[in-house]
Steps between C-alpha positions, in 0.01 A plus 500: 500500500128570457407844629170552682309823446181587690285787370198641682220632283628303200177419321475818291660832411862563591527181705398277209720697257793445738433124503509495120826694488668287767412175324634643175821587684537165682277208400631295795347730760242373745235769519248517780197718426362619835147623436176565684271377219597144408280491191692794353826346618417180310425704188835682535683170545334359187598808300862470613515130418358570155804712414747306722385139487786363711482766771461417869212714625349444844197667656456626855182640648589823677300803598760743634217703652419217743732410789374142516545454126857630516591269788340197332666573166839547670469155660424350161800676341732367771369149441554526122832680463831515686573849367344791309755671276271794416188619676319759289262701720272610221139463621319823576161669506360849452136470610233741377731760344334840466606758245475874560368595154557874547864444593535248216379733224694790648816291496428368150566846356790597726878456488464227764295267280777238470560490876126483562464190282819341632424538872128593530617753758224734611223334297454153649366382837392157626236376741647249745331270753579255780557135411405195707823531702413854607770651277460759227452300180753683281768501771441129566513398133771726363734498800430304817405169337823505302696592814347205684581271207863613509515438875362148457727407208814689603726190536418406138546845345788679330342758264191716547357726229211738575270642234460860613366801313577854392194578716703412812540839669639607836215751539243218495660304785483568874692294754231577757239355262697239309181313403361825357172479690447877486613586148368447147820400324538149637664363185765772494561453872540122472741526207715759676503272805617209285787717374592576862473136601728389218770739622453381861526135394828572324635673810388212722561197278773560240764360735293179518485466121148641442469786248196711414432718196216728387372565149256739337327356191413839355150578375364158399152425372377214722168409660599717797566798273186456294293501819591862567290648219183403314574317175388791278761724669776260401370499143528879497842539661694198368605689181630778724696250707664342196592848382649591839700176493714647222623766743531301825657167587270419796201400286582130471129430434519119449557241778795360302671840504403563861671176605834619357659595835368182666667294229818710505545445875477126444826524306693716748742423780317626813819633656542739205160663554428823685265434798381862487407486131166427339552327166267643237366321194529749213406493132637739239281667240624241251395214726836401652475368858766570761547532876623806687569541874372812675562592862204461737392780732539297820655564840694200635397567858133516405529171310639333812211639706250359250671161517471499879134602488426217255669252733280625785189468285604149401517397867158652563343328199652162589380532860148584387498209255624262769224611736237456230626149420497410871141624529399292198663190646324556832168543323561177309577313823186637668293404198647151506422455869146628449450256215618209715262600782199508269 
């Protein structure tokens, strides 16, 4: 039976590398690349078909940072497919990352240099903003849009896999400010929240046959990563990073290596997986890729609270959208009547 796999943010980086690995694993897959930029999605599809000429690769326009886009895309998915075997929740943003250069150079010559590179803890902040739905952009894109997509497609789903990060830290997240309006670590907050949500989904949905997993790709050089520092900085520190890689397994560096845990989970029985584990893509100094589970620092009660708060926000967002649509319809009717009168 043909398996259907939908991947958000599949046009580049880890998402595209995952597509390549999945098609190599099973050429009979039906892949659906869910992307915001359709021109880049077309280019990704062409690249995949070049190396897998008989592959089934569909495209779906989806901006997970827009409520209307998520709802429209979900309707299209339900019209196309009667099930989704794997939903990879991979799309994410880190807007306007700012580096604390003093902390960076201090850490570069300390015993914590490997941890600094692996997690960016203490040296990286982001500037967030409101989107057109009135939500914080990073929260909407990295977490809430995916949550809404899951809610819309739930009857079709059986496996969820979240691309998280080693930058997901409890200290960056506040339940009282789950959108991270007040802080400057919105990316870290959203990734920790996705870890929490995955655990909550397992607690709520495993009995119904829906299973969720979380991965960390390690330190991967993608467009998102390169945006953190000016290009000349990368030229200076890349030799250092390759040297550090000999001594740590978290420097996966390439999208292919970073997709290791995503691919590994594709081959696993979901009932054998630990819902409290984050599955890490790792690469040895000799270049061998492997996956290792590590326990997440998450409280089950807190994850349930987050799930409830997201359900409340969903109701609020749907109500607001319904009111806006009603206003637009009324305006259209009034315009039509005015046109007839004139």
